[in-house]
N, C-alpha and C positions, 0 to 999 in steps of 0.2 A: 458758648461752650458750656459743657456740664460744669456745675459748680463745685462738684465734689473732688474734682482733679486738677492738679496743677497744669498749666499751659506750657507746653514744650515749644522748642524752635521750629519753625515752619520750614518744610523742604522748598528749595528754591527752584521755581519753573523756569523753563527756557523761553524767555520773552521774544525771541526770533521765530517762534511757530505760532502763527495766528490760528484762530478757530473760526469754522463756520457751523452754525447750528441749522440742521435741515429739519423742517417741518413739512408735512404733506397734507395734514388734515386741519382745517380751519377751526380754531377754538381760542378765541382772544384771551379768555382768562385761563390759559395753561400756565400754572404757576411753576411747573419745572423749567419752562423756557427762562424765565426770569431768574431762577435760582441758579441755572448754569451760567447765565451772563454775570451775576453777581460774583460767584465764586472765582470764576476765571479772571474777571476783570479786576477784581481786588488784588489779585497776585501779579498784575501788570501785564496780562495777556490781552493782545488786540482781539476783541470778539465781535464777529459778524453774525448776523441771523436773518434768515428768511421768515417774514412775518405777514401777517395778513394786512390788507389796505386799511388806512385810517390809523387813529390814534388807539394804541394798545399799551397794557401796562408795561410789557417788556421793552416796547419800542421807545419808552419815554426814560428807561433806566440810565443814569449817569455812567455805567460802566459798560454800555454798548457802544462799540466804535462806529459801526454803520449798519443800518437796516437795508435789506435788499427786498425787492418786490417779489410778491407771490409767484412761484414757479410753475411750469406746466405740470399736470398730474402725472405720476409715475407710470401709469399704464401706457402713456404715449411713448415709453422707452427712451430713444434717442434724443427727444426734444427736452426732457429733463437734464440729460447729460451735457448737451450743448449749452443749456442755461447755466448750469453749474461751472462749467468751464469758462464761460464769460465772467462769472464772479471771480473766479480764480485769476483770470487774467487782470481784472482790476485790482485785486489784493497784491498781485506782482510777486508772490513766493509761495512755495508748498505751504498747504494750509491743512489743519486736523479737521476732517469732516465728522460730525457728531449726529446721529439720527435720534431725533426725540419723539417718533412714534414708529409703529411696526412697519407701515408702508415704506418709510424712509429707510429703516433697517434693512428690510428685504431688497429694496433697489440698490443700495450700496453693494450688497453682497453679489447681487446678480449682475451687476454692471461693473465690478471692479476693474476689469481690463481697461475700460475707457476712463475711469475716474483715476486711476492710480498715477498717471502722469502729471497731474496737478494737486491731487490730495494724498492725504495720509490717513490710514484707518487700520484697525487690527485686521490681520488676515482671518478670512472665514471661508468654510466650505460654501459654494455658491448656493446650495438648496437648503441649508441647515436654517436660517432665520425664517424662510417660509414654512418649513416643516413644523417648527415649534410654535411659530405664531398661529397657524391654522389649527384650531382645536379638534378638528376631525383627525388630522394626521398625527397630532401630539397624542391623542387618545391612543391610536394605533401603535405608536412608538413606545407608549407607556405600556401597554399590554405585552409588547414583544420583549421588554426589557424589565419586566417585574416592577415597574414603578406603580406605588399606590396612588390610584386616583378614583374618585367617586363612580360607583356603578352608573353606566350610561347607555342610552340608546339612541339611535339615529332614526326616527320613524319615516317611512315615505309614504304611508297610506293611512287613511283613518283607522282601520283595523289595527294596524302596527301602533299607532299612537296609543289607542286604548289599551292595547296589551302593555305598552311601555309604562302607561301611567299606573295600571294595576300592578306591575312588577316594582316600580321604584316608589310608589306611595305619593301622597300629597301632604304638605306642599312639596315641590320639587323646583329645580333651577332649570331654565331655558336658556341656551346660548347659540348665538350665530357663530359658525366656525370661523368666518373671515370678517371680523367686525370692522376692520378698516375699509371694507368695501360696502358697508351699509349706507343706505341713503339717509338724509337727515330726517329725524323724527322717530327713529326705532332705537330703542336701547339694545346694547350688546348682550346684556343679561337680565333675565326677568325672574322674579319670584313667582312662580305660577301656583295658584291656590285651587284651582278648579279644572275639570276636564274641558269645560266650555272655552277656558281662557287658552288652554293648550291647543284646542282645536283652532281657535282663531289665529293663534301664531304659525300654526301649520299651514293655515290657508295663506298667510303672508309670505311663507317660504316658497309657496307654489307660484307666487306673483313673479311673472318675469323681471320686474323692476328690482326684485330683491334676490334672485337666484345668485347672482355673483358672491354674495355674502353667506350663502347657505353651504351645507345643509344645517337644519336646525337639530341642536343636540339637546336631549333631555338627561339630566343628572339627579341621582338621589341628592337630597338636601342633608348633609352632614350635620347633626346637632351642633349647635353653636357653643355649647357649654365649655369645650376645650379651647375655643378661642380662634381668631383669624390672626394669621402669622405671615410674614414675608421675609424674603431674603433679597438683599441687592449685593452684587458683586462685580468685579472686573477680572477677567481671566485672560491670561496671556496666550500665545501662539501654542503653546502647549497644554491649554486648558488648566492652567495651575492658576489658582486664585491669589492675585496680588493684594486685593483690598475688598473687604465685604463685611457684612453684618446682618443680624437677624433682630426683627422687630415685631411688636404686636400691634394690631389695630384696636384702638378703643372705640372709635367711631369711624363708620364707613358710609359712602354714600353711593348707591341707595344702601339702606341698612343691611348688613350681613351678606351683601352680594355686590359690593362696589369697591371703588377705590379709597384710599386711606384719607380720612378728614382730620383725625387726631391719633398719632402714633407714639410708641416709645421705643427706644434702643434696649432691647432684653438679650442679655447674653443666653444662647440656648445652643451649646456644643453639639448636642444631637442633631438639631435641624439644621446646624451649619454643615455638619459632615453629610447628612442627606443631600443637601443642596449641591455640595461639591460632587457628590457621587452622580447626581443626575445630570449635571452639566457635562462632567467627563464621559459619561456613558453616551450622551447624545452628540458628543463631539463639537460642542459649542465653544466659541471664543469670544472675547469683547465683553461689553456691558450687558447685564441680565437683571431682570427683576422677576422673581418667582413668589407666587401666592399659594399659600397652604391653609388647611383648615385641620386642627387636631380633633380626631374622632376618639373620645374617651370611653365610648362603649364597644370599641373593638380593639383588641389589643394584638400585638404581633406575636403570633403563635410560638415563633422560635425564641421569643424572650418576653413572657408575659409581665415582667417587672417594668417594662419600658413606659407603660402608663398610657397607651392609646396609640393610634397610628396617624401619621401625618399624611394627609392627602394632598397631592399636587392639584391645584385648581387651574393656574394659569402660568404659562411660561412666556414673557416678554422678552424679544430679544433687543432690548434698547435700554436707555436710562430711564429709571422710574422717577415720577414726578416728585416724589417724596425723598429723593436721595440725600437731600441736606441733613435729614435725621441723623445720617451716619457721617457726622464730622467728628474726627477723633481729636485726641488731645494736642496733636501738632497741626491742627486745622487742615488735615489731609481728608479729602472726600473722594468720591468716585470719578468726578471729571478731572480732578488734580492728579489722581492716580493715573488715569488714562493718559493725560497730557505728559507726564513724567515719563511713562513707558514708551509712548509713541514719539518722544523726542529723545530717546536714546539714555535717558537718565535713570538711575535706580530709583525704585519705589520702596520707601523705608518701611519697616515693619510697623504695621497698624498699632497704634495706641488706643484701645477702645475707651469710650466714655458711656457706659451702660447707664440707663436712666434718663438719658437726653430725650427730649420731647419735641414734638413738632405738631403746629396747628395751622389748618387753612382756615383764615379767619371767617370768610364770607361764608363758606359751607358750614362750618361749625356753629356760626350765629343762626343759621337756618335751622340746624339740628336743634339748638338750645331752645328756639321759639317753638318748634313743632313739638317738642317733648317736655317743655316747661322745666327744663333742668337748668342748674346754674352754669354758666360758662366755665370750662375747665374743670368742672366737678369730677370727671372721669380721668383727669390727668394728674397724677402725682399729688392728690389729695389737695386740690386748690392751688398749688404753686404754679407760677406763670410759667409758659412754655419756653424752652431754651430757644426754638427757632420758630418764628412765624414765616408763613409762605409769602406774605406781601409786605408787611411792615419791615423798614429797616431805617434806623435813625440816620444813616449816612446816604440813603438812597429813597427818600420819602415819595417822590412823585408818583412811582408806580401804584402804591397803596390807594392815593385818592382817585387815580384813573380807574382802578379796579372797582372802587366804590361807586363811581359815577356809572360804570357799565352795568354793575350789579343792580343798581337802583333803576335804570333804564329797563333792564330786563324785567325786573319785578313789576313795574307799572305796566309794561306792555302786556304781561301775562294776566294782569288783573282787570284789563279793559273788557266791558260789557261784550257779551257774544263770545269770549273765549274761556275754554275750561280752566277753571282755577285749581292749581295743584296745593 
């Protein structure tokens, strides 16, 4: 908890409603999975999770009731639905289904008819999660609805690519439209510093093995002076935000183009209003994770005193991995708000704890070593983080499993003949 605020009574969750965490992309060091297990498990909820084979940090948590084997890929359609139905039969009662990646969120929305007999989840227009997760269709929706987004181009030929680079300038950001379909080894977002690098990426986009994840989108890189911001929220069936918060990234991986490694809860009413407007405009419901960058060089012409323009970078239709940053003074967070709402209980008014911080230890250690900065130096002037992604005194084993897997990965990448990062 944030140390500057008194702790309030926790809302009581309905322990009769178990939870199944759905992941479809393999990443054993996904700290958001562990965070959801701990938050719900500490409240007395029976938590089930679909996890990768082998020993993973999340799989060793004392708060995980049962681990279920890896399921069929979502593109096989009915196969995954039947697999989930089998899990539901073993659980033996209606279960709250929570997606932890984009592909899972898309699958639930598009197969709600089959799943709703055994599972509980927020109602959703079937095509909305796919529309907002696909960066190309999100760009189109943003243009139609006047949502500020970085100037972008989708080149199909070498000539169009050269024209786009000339118009957007270097460095620029390259993104794959459907990153959940990327083959292993390709980054979803890349900082491009040369025309030759952009040409190589366009060549990869033309490779049949990568076309499902395309097209390749080139975006102007918004200067970083205004900072990287994010919003996490839970919206009910009327797109009304029941719980949410705005945060600022102090460290990201990769730098200035990736996910949060060190972040802070910062009250930003203007950004919060903007996030609510975007979600409502696009007709989205459920859990959401939005990324923004503030462009201080371009102000809103209708209101020059606003001090810059927030550009929407990504719209993730699922729980964000760093959601535990937003635990309020009554220990309410996004998964608990979701559980309360879906079990028919009232979600109490949030009690914000601004200044609360979160660190992803293994990735921040890599950042500190690479940049020769003191650990935590960019967070609250050296004060320890309020929330750590891996370490918890009441659930220590996942931290040591994470360390073992991280060390094994580092040793593998350092072997002779492999390119060292």
